[in-house]
PDB file of N, CA, C and O in Angstrom:
ATOM      1  N   UNK A   1       0.662  -1.343  -0.140  1.00  0.00           N
ATOM      2  CA  UNK A   1       0.168   0.143  -0.056  1.00  0.00           C
ATOM      3  C   UNK A   1       0.945   1.232   0.027  1.00  0.00           C
ATOM      4  O   UNK A   1       1.953   1.404   0.714  1.00  0.00           O
ATOM      5  N   UNK A   2       0.339   2.046  -0.813  1.00  0.00           N
ATOM      6  CA  UNK A   2       0.927   3.407  -0.763  1.00  0.00           C
ATOM      7  C   UNK A   2       0.594   4.384  -0.482  1.00  0.00           C
ATOM      8  O   UNK A   2      -0.504   4.510  -1.024  1.00  0.00           O
ATOM      9  N   UNK A   3       0.917   5.628   0.283  1.00  0.00           N
ATOM     10  CA  UNK A   3       0.188   6.891   0.647  1.00  0.00           C
ATOM     11  C   UNK A   3       0.559   8.192  -0.262  1.00  0.00           C
ATOM     12  O   UNK A   3       1.729   8.542  -0.417  1.00  0.00           O
ATOM     13  N   UNK A   4      -0.564   8.887  -0.859  1.00  0.00           N
ATOM     14  CA  UNK A   4      -0.003  10.016  -1.836  1.00  0.00           C
ATOM     15  C   UNK A   4      -0.017  11.614  -1.052  1.00  0.00           C
ATOM     16  O   UNK A   4      -1.002  12.228  -0.642  1.00  0.00           O
ATOM     17  N   UNK A   5       0.889  11.868  -1.027  1.00  0.00           N
ATOM     18  CA  UNK A   5       0.939  13.334  -0.138  1.00  0.00           C
ATOM     19  C   UNK A   5       1.620  14.433  -1.465  1.00  0.00           C
ATOM     20  O   UNK A   5       2.692  14.313  -2.059  1.00  0.00           O
ATOM     21  N   UNK A   6       0.614  15.424  -1.616  1.00  0.00           N
ATOM     22  CA  UNK A   6       1.300  16.207  -2.609  1.00  0.00           C
ATOM     23  C   UNK A   6       1.542  15.695  -3.750  1.00  0.00           C
ATOM     24  O   UNK A   6       2.599  16.084  -4.247  1.00  0.00           O
ATOM     25  N   UNK A   7       0.800  14.780  -4.498  1.00  0.00           N
ATOM     26  CA  UNK A   7       1.101  13.613  -5.521  1.00  0.00           C
ATOM     27  C   UNK A   7       2.346  13.308  -5.697  1.00  0.00           C
ATOM     28  O   UNK A   7       2.973  13.436  -6.748  1.00  0.00           O
ATOM     29  N   UNK A   8       2.779  12.857  -4.585  1.00  0.00           N
ATOM     30  CA  UNK A   8       3.973  11.974  -4.603  1.00  0.00           C
ATOM     31  C   UNK A   8       3.418  10.544  -3.787  1.00  0.00           C
ATOM     32  O   UNK A   8       2.617  10.581  -2.852  1.00  0.00           O
ATOM     33  N   UNK A   9       3.956   9.426  -4.289  1.00  0.00           N
ATOM     34  CA  UNK A   9       3.637   8.153  -3.264  1.00  0.00           C
ATOM     35  C   UNK A   9       4.442   7.736  -2.479  1.00  0.00           C
ATOM     36  O   UNK A   9       5.501   7.479  -3.051  1.00  0.00           O
ATOM     37  N   UNK A  10       4.456   7.570  -1.595  1.00  0.00           N
ATOM     38  CA  UNK A  10       5.525   6.738  -0.538  1.00  0.00           C
ATOM     39  C   UNK A  10       4.700   5.459  -0.091  1.00  0.00           C
ATOM     40  O   UNK A  10       3.519   5.209   0.149  1.00  0.00           O
ATOM     41  N   UNK A  11       5.855   4.799  -0.099  1.00  0.00           N
ATOM     42  CA  UNK A  11       5.209   3.140   0.621  1.00  0.00           C
ATOM     43  C   UNK A  11       5.699   3.020   1.620  1.00  0.00           C
ATOM     44  O   UNK A  11       5.271   1.974   2.108  1.00  0.00           O
ATOM     45  N   UNK A  12       6.668   3.684   2.534  1.00  0.00           N
ATOM     46  CA  UNK A  12       7.165   3.689   3.978  1.00  0.00           C
ATOM     47  C   UNK A  12       6.876   5.251   4.635  1.00  0.00           C
ATOM     48  O   UNK A  12       6.615   6.229   3.936  1.00  0.00           O
ATOM     49  N   UNK A  13       6.955   5.264   5.795  1.00  0.00           N
ATOM     50  CA  UNK A  13       7.180   6.697   6.728  1.00  0.00           C
ATOM     51  C   UNK A  13       7.499   6.479   7.565  1.00  0.00           C
ATOM     52  O   UNK A  13       7.099   5.573   8.297  1.00  0.00           O
ATOM     53  N   UNK A  14       8.680   7.548   7.829  1.00  0.00           N
ATOM     54  CA  UNK A  14       9.502   7.690   9.277  1.00  0.00           C
ATOM     55  C   UNK A  14       9.031   8.872   9.857  1.00  0.00           C
ATOM     56  O   UNK A  14       9.042   9.906   9.189  1.00  0.00           O
ATOM     57  N   UNK A  15       8.640   8.865  10.947  1.00  0.00           N
ATOM     58  CA  UNK A  15       8.108   9.605  12.037  1.00  0.00           C
ATOM     59  C   UNK A  15       9.392   9.791  12.967  1.00  0.00           C
ATOM     60  O   UNK A  15      10.042   8.809  13.324  1.00  0.00           O
ATOM     61  N   UNK A  16       9.779  11.277  13.400  1.00  0.00           N
ATOM     62  CA  UNK A  16      10.519  11.673  14.006  1.00  0.00           C
ATOM     63  C   UNK A  16       9.370  12.332  15.418  1.00  0.00           C
ATOM     64  O   UNK A  16       8.357  13.026  15.512  1.00  0.00           O
ATOM     65  N   UNK A  17      10.318  11.585  16.321  1.00  0.00           N
ATOM     66  CA  UNK A  17       9.225  12.137  17.662  1.00  0.00           C
ATOM     67  C   UNK A  17       7.952  11.489  17.974  1.00  0.00           C
ATOM     68  O   UNK A  17       6.957  12.022  18.466  1.00  0.00           O
ATOM     69  N   UNK A  18       8.174   9.790  17.488  1.00  0.00           N
ATOM     70  CA  UNK A  18       6.997   8.966  17.191  1.00  0.00           C
ATOM     71  C   UNK A  18       6.193   8.640  18.853  1.00  0.00           C
ATOM     72  O   UNK A  18       5.048   8.190  18.894  1.00  0.00           O
ATOM     73  N   UNK A  19       6.879   8.904  19.951  1.00  0.00           N
ATOM     74  CA  UNK A  19       6.179   8.285  21.083  1.00  0.00           C
ATOM     75  C   UNK A  19       5.402   9.618  21.696  1.00  0.00           C
ATOM     76  O   UNK A  19       4.908   9.513  22.819  1.00  0.00           O
ATOM     77  N   UNK A  20       5.281  10.948  20.926  1.00  0.00           N
ATOM     78  CA  UNK A  20       4.443  11.880  21.250  1.00  0.00           C
ATOM     79  C   UNK A  20       2.958  11.551  21.014  1.00  0.00           C
ATOM     80  O   UNK A  20       2.636  10.881  20.033  1.00  0.00           O
ATOM     81  N   UNK A  21       1.954  12.052  21.982  1.00  0.00           N
ATOM     82  CA  UNK A  21       0.793  11.780  21.728  1.00  0.00           C
ATOM     83  C   UNK A  21       0.261  11.769  20.342  1.00  0.00           C
ATOM     84  O   UNK A  21      -0.332  10.812  19.844  1.00  0.00           O
ATOM     85  N   UNK A  22       0.550  13.066  19.664  1.00  0.00           N
ATOM     86  CA  UNK A  22       0.153  13.159  18.272  1.00  0.00           C
ATOM     87  C   UNK A  22       0.513  12.463  17.309  1.00  0.00           C
ATOM     88  O   UNK A  22      -0.304  12.168  16.437  1.00  0.00           O
ATOM     89  N   UNK A  23       1.984  11.990  17.243  1.00  0.00           N
ATOM     90  CA  UNK A  23       2.822  11.209  16.219  1.00  0.00           C
ATOM     91  C   UNK A  23       2.269   9.993  16.503  1.00  0.00           C
ATOM     92  O   UNK A  23       1.757   9.387  15.562  1.00  0.00           O
ATOM     93  N   UNK A  24       2.256   9.433  17.741  1.00  0.00           N
ATOM     94  CA  UNK A  24       2.024   8.067  18.111  1.00  0.00           C
ATOM     95  C   UNK A  24       0.650   7.609  17.338  1.00  0.00           C
ATOM     96  O   UNK A  24       0.496   6.536  16.755  1.00  0.00           O
ATOM     97  N   UNK A  25      -0.350   8.708  17.470  1.00  0.00           N
ATOM     98  CA  UNK A  25      -1.843   8.247  17.221  1.00  0.00           C
ATOM     99  C   UNK A  25      -1.780   8.188  15.674  1.00  0.00           C
ATOM    100  O   UNK A  25      -2.334   7.256  15.092  1.00  0.00           O
ATOM    101  N   UNK A  26      -1.218   9.016  15.087  1.00  0.00           N
ATOM    102  CA  UNK A  26      -1.068   9.183  13.446  1.00  0.00           C
ATOM    103  C   UNK A  26      -0.331   7.906  12.903  1.00  0.00           C
ATOM    104  O   UNK A  26      -0.851   7.262  11.992  1.00  0.00           O
ATOM    105  N   UNK A  27       0.779   7.560  13.405  1.00  0.00           N
ATOM    106  CA  UNK A  27       1.690   6.397  12.961  1.00  0.00           C
ATOM    107  C   UNK A  27       0.752   5.337  13.278  1.00  0.00           C
ATOM    108  O   UNK A  27       0.654   4.526  12.358  1.00  0.00           O
ATOM    109  N   UNK A  28      -0.081   5.048  14.453  1.00  0.00           N
ATOM    110  CA  UNK A  28      -0.818   3.805  14.702  1.00  0.00           C
ATOM    111  C   UNK A  28      -2.002   3.424  13.605  1.00  0.00           C
ATOM    112  O   UNK A  28      -2.310   2.335  13.121  1.00  0.00           O
ATOM    113  N   UNK A  29      -2.481   4.600  13.427  1.00  0.00           N
ATOM    114  CA  UNK A  29      -3.197   4.539  12.262  1.00  0.00           C
ATOM    115  C   UNK A  29      -3.180   4.385  10.991  1.00  0.00           C
ATOM    116  O   UNK A  29      -4.163   4.040  10.335  1.00  0.00           O
ATOM    117  N   UNK A  30      -1.893   4.662  10.466  1.00  0.00           N
ATOM    118  CA  UNK A  30      -1.197   4.509   8.995  1.00  0.00           C
ATOM    119  C   UNK A  30      -1.021   2.929   8.973  1.00  0.00           C
ATOM    120  O   UNK A  30      -1.439   2.234   8.047  1.00  0.00           O
ATOM    121  N   UNK A  31      -0.252   2.354  10.268  1.00  0.00           N
ATOM    122  CA  UNK A  31       0.254   1.343  10.634  1.00  0.00           C
ATOM    123  C   UNK A  31      -0.940   0.304  10.507  1.00  0.00           C
ATOM    124  O   UNK A  31      -0.677  -0.675   9.809  1.00  0.00           O
ATOM    125  N   UNK A  32      -2.327   0.359  11.118  1.00  0.00           N
ATOM    126  CA  UNK A  32      -3.475  -0.174  10.977  1.00  0.00           C
ATOM    127  C   UNK A  32      -4.017  -0.285   9.504  1.00  0.00           C
ATOM    128  O   UNK A  32      -4.764  -1.126   9.004  1.00  0.00           O
ATOM    129  N   UNK A  33      -3.429   0.785   8.983  1.00  0.00           N
ATOM    130  CA  UNK A  33      -4.050   0.728   7.424  1.00  0.00           C
ATOM    131  C   UNK A  33      -3.158   0.180   6.537  1.00  0.00           C
ATOM    132  O   UNK A  33      -3.678  -0.021   5.440  1.00  0.00           O
ATOM    133  N   UNK A  34      -1.986  -0.139   6.614  1.00  0.00           N
ATOM    134  CA  UNK A  34      -1.171  -1.162   6.090  1.00  0.00           C
ATOM    135  C   UNK A  34       0.060  -0.467   5.562  1.00  0.00           C
ATOM    136  O   UNK A  34       0.586  -0.875   4.527  1.00  0.00           O
ATOM    137  N   UNK A  35       0.617   0.723   6.330  1.00  0.00           N
ATOM    138  CA  UNK A  35       1.437   1.517   5.778  1.00  0.00           C
ATOM    139  C   UNK A  35       2.550   0.670   6.693  1.00  0.00           C
ATOM    140  O   UNK A  35       2.200   0.001   7.665  1.00  0.00           O
ATOM    141  N   UNK A  36       4.177   0.806   6.178  1.00  0.00           N
ATOM    142  CA  UNK A  36       5.371   0.672   6.554  1.00  0.00           C
ATOM    143  C   UNK A  36       5.369   1.968   7.337  1.00  0.00           C
ATOM    144  O   UNK A  36       5.130   3.097   6.909  1.00  0.00           O
ATOM    145  N   UNK A  37       5.686   1.586   8.585  1.00  0.00           N
ATOM    146  CA  UNK A  37       5.962   2.762   9.929  1.00  0.00           C
ATOM    147  C   UNK A  37       7.454   2.416  10.091  1.00  0.00           C
ATOM    148  O   UNK A  37       7.816   1.263   9.853  1.00  0.00           O
ATOM    149  N   UNK A  38       8.292   3.299  10.462  1.00  0.00           N
ATOM    150  CA  UNK A  38       9.567   3.483  11.515  1.00  0.00           C
ATOM    151  C   UNK A  38       9.417   4.927  12.147  1.00  0.00           C
ATOM    152  O   UNK A  38       8.945   5.922  11.596  1.00  0.00           O
ATOM    153  N   UNK A  39       9.773   4.850  13.041  1.00  0.00           N
ATOM    154  CA  UNK A  39      10.150   5.957  14.004  1.00  0.00           C
ATOM    155  C   UNK A  39      11.622   6.084  15.089  1.00  0.00           C
ATOM    156  O   UNK A  39      12.474   5.237  15.359  1.00  0.00           O
ATOM    157  N   UNK A  40      11.498   7.208  15.438  1.00  0.00           N
ATOM    158  CA  UNK A  40      12.276   7.732  16.079  1.00  0.00           C
ATOM    159  C   UNK A  40      11.870   8.922  17.445  1.00  0.00           C
ATOM    160  O   UNK A  40      11.106   9.887  17.416  1.00  0.00           O
ATOM    161  N   UNK A  41      12.498   8.525  18.280  1.00  0.00           N
ATOM    162  CA  UNK A  41      12.482   9.431  19.318  1.00  0.00           C
ATOM    163  C   UNK A  41      13.401   9.700  20.713  1.00  0.00           C
ATOM    164  O   UNK A  41      13.477   8.759  21.503  1.00  0.00           O
ATOM    165  N   UNK A  42      13.949  10.691  20.964  1.00  0.00           N
ATOM    166  CA  UNK A  42      15.153  10.955  21.949  1.00  0.00           C
ATOM    167  C   UNK A  42      14.479  10.374  23.116  1.00  0.00           C
ATOM    168  O   UNK A  42      15.297  10.010  23.960  1.00  0.00           O
ATOM    169  N   UNK A  43      13.163  10.153  23.463  1.00  0.00           N
ATOM    170  CA  UNK A  43      12.904   9.625  24.982  1.00  0.00           C
ATOM    171  C   UNK A  43      12.663   8.028  25.022  1.00  0.00           C
ATOM    172  O   UNK A  43      12.198   7.403  25.974  1.00  0.00           O
ATOM    173  N   UNK A  44      13.167   7.398  23.526  1.00  0.00           N
ATOM    174  CA  UNK A  44      12.711   6.009  23.188  1.00  0.00           C
ATOM    175  C   UNK A  44      13.058   5.089  24.499  1.00  0.00           C
ATOM    176  O   UNK A  44      12.385   4.191  25.005  1.00  0.00           O
ATOM    177  N   UNK A  45      14.352   5.624  24.884  1.00  0.00           N
ATOM    178  CA  UNK A  45      14.790   4.300  25.774  1.00  0.00           C
ATOM    179  C   UNK A  45      14.764   4.823  27.550  1.00  0.00           C
ATOM    180  O   UNK A  45      15.450   4.364  28.463  1.00  0.00           O
ATOM    181  N   UNK A  46      13.804   5.835  27.604  1.00  0.00           N
ATOM    182  CA  UNK A  46      13.689   6.222  28.711  1.00  0.00           C
ATOM    183  C   UNK A  46      12.846   5.347  29.740  1.00  0.00           C
ATOM    184  O   UNK A  46      11.741   5.031  29.301  1.00  0.00           O
ATOM    185  N   UNK A  47      13.116   4.936  30.896  1.00  0.00           N
ATOM    186  CA  UNK A  47      12.162   3.800  31.655  1.00  0.00           C
ATOM    187  C   UNK A  47      10.611   4.232  31.649  1.00  0.00           C
ATOM    188  O   UNK A  47       9.696   3.419  31.782  1.00  0.00           O
ATOM    189  N   UNK A  48      10.451   5.477  31.495  1.00  0.00           N
ATOM    190  CA  UNK A  48       8.942   5.469  31.849  1.00  0.00           C
ATOM    191  C   UNK A  48       8.251   5.473  30.708  1.00  0.00           C
ATOM    192  O   UNK A  48       7.082   5.859  30.688  1.00  0.00           O
ATOM    193  N   UNK A  49       8.951   5.001  29.513  1.00  0.00           N
ATOM    194  CA  UNK A  49       8.577   5.193  27.930  1.00  0.00           C
ATOM    195  C   UNK A  49       8.548   3.902  27.427  1.00  0.00           C
ATOM    196  O   UNK A  49       8.413   3.584  26.246  1.00  0.00           O
ATOM    197  N   UNK A  50       8.739   2.867  28.797  1.00  0.00           N
ATOM    198  CA  UNK A  50       9.026   1.782  27.866  1.00  0.00           C
ATOM    199  C   UNK A  50       7.139   0.824  27.779  1.00  0.00           C
ATOM    200  O   UNK A  50       7.156  -0.316  27.313  1.00  0.00           O
ATOM    201  N   UNK A  51       6.086   1.270  28.130  1.00  0.00           N
ATOM    202  CA  UNK A  51       4.761   0.633  27.836  1.00  0.00           C
ATOM    203  C   UNK A  51       4.772   0.957  26.664  1.00  0.00           C
ATOM    204  O   UNK A  51       4.847   0.114  25.770  1.00  0.00           O
ATOM    205  N   UNK A  52       4.668   2.766  26.344  1.00  0.00           N
ATOM    206  CA  UNK A  52       4.521   3.177  25.008  1.00  0.00           C
ATOM    207  C   UNK A  52       5.393   2.662  23.744  1.00  0.00           C
ATOM    208  O   UNK A  52       4.945   2.668  22.598  1.00  0.00           O
ATOM    209  N   UNK A  53       6.416   2.309  24.016  1.00  0.00           N
ATOM    210  CA  UNK A  53       7.392   1.702  23.053  1.00  0.00           C
ATOM    211  C   UNK A  53       6.984   0.542  22.727  1.00  0.00           C
ATOM    212  O   UNK A  53       6.960   0.311  21.518  1.00  0.00           O
ATOM    213  N   UNK A  54       6.563  -0.487  23.619  1.00  0.00           N
ATOM    214  CA  UNK A  54       6.286  -1.813  23.153  1.00  0.00           C
ATOM    215  C   UNK A  54       4.760  -2.021  22.541  1.00  0.00           C
ATOM    216  O   UNK A  54       4.322  -3.001  21.938  1.00  0.00           O
ATOM    217  N   UNK A  55       4.087  -0.771  22.892  1.00  0.00           N
ATOM    218  CA  UNK A  55       2.931  -0.729  22.173  1.00  0.00           C
ATOM    219  C   UNK A  55       3.054  -0.367  20.701  1.00  0.00           C
ATOM    220  O   UNK A  55       2.610  -0.911  19.690  1.00  0.00           O
ATOM    221  N   UNK A  56       3.569   0.389  20.835  1.00  0.00           N
ATOM    222  CA  UNK A  56       3.895   0.851  19.155  1.00  0.00           C
ATOM    223  C   UNK A  56       4.532  -0.173  18.544  1.00  0.00           C
ATOM    224  O   UNK A  56       4.286  -0.423  17.364  1.00  0.00           O
ATOM    225  N   UNK A  57       5.392  -0.867  19.230  1.00  0.00           N
ATOM    226  CA  UNK A  57       6.045  -2.141  18.319  1.00  0.00           C
ATOM    227  C   UNK A  57       5.311  -2.897  17.918  1.00  0.00           C
ATOM    228  O   UNK A  57       5.298  -3.078  16.701  1.00  0.00           O
ATOM    229  N   UNK A  58       4.447  -3.610  18.728  1.00  0.00           N
ATOM    230  CA  UNK A  58       3.545  -4.340  18.721  1.00  0.00           C
ATOM    231  C   UNK A  58       2.087  -3.959  17.832  1.00  0.00           C
ATOM    232  O   UNK A  58       1.089  -4.676  17.899  1.00  0.00           O
ATOM    233  N   UNK A  59       2.161  -2.710  17.000  1.00  0.00           N
ATOM    234  CA  UNK A  59       0.767  -2.377  16.494  1.00  0.00           C
ATOM    235  C   UNK A  59       1.774  -2.133  14.580  1.00  0.00           C
ATOM    236  O   UNK A  59       1.287  -1.754  13.514  1.00  0.00           O
ATOM    237  N   UNK A  60       3.294  -2.569  14.922  1.00  0.00           N
ATOM    238  CA  UNK A  60       3.701  -2.681  13.779  1.00  0.00           C
ATOM    239  C   UNK A  60       4.390  -1.344  13.166  1.00  0.00           C
ATOM    240  O   UNK A  60       4.488  -1.128  11.958  1.00  0.00           O
ATOM    241  N   UNK A  61       4.924  -0.351  14.355  1.00  0.00           N
ATOM    242  CA  UNK A  61       5.744   0.922  14.104  1.00  0.00           C
ATOM    243  C   UNK A  61       6.927   0.905  14.714  1.00  0.00           C
ATOM    244  O   UNK A  61       7.694   1.862  14.602  1.00  0.00           O
TER     245      UNK A  61
END
């Protein structure tokens, strides 16, 4: 599956700041829609973000 943005097709998307409430919601929606999603976040390895990171990984982000 690909996503068209401004007339360009993308088969994979990378989210910077994926663990934020807005970015994670968009990333999860697109992953559930069949998009290939990757992401990074400077707080990804903080202990308090472990649950969030695991949930994103389980849904394919």
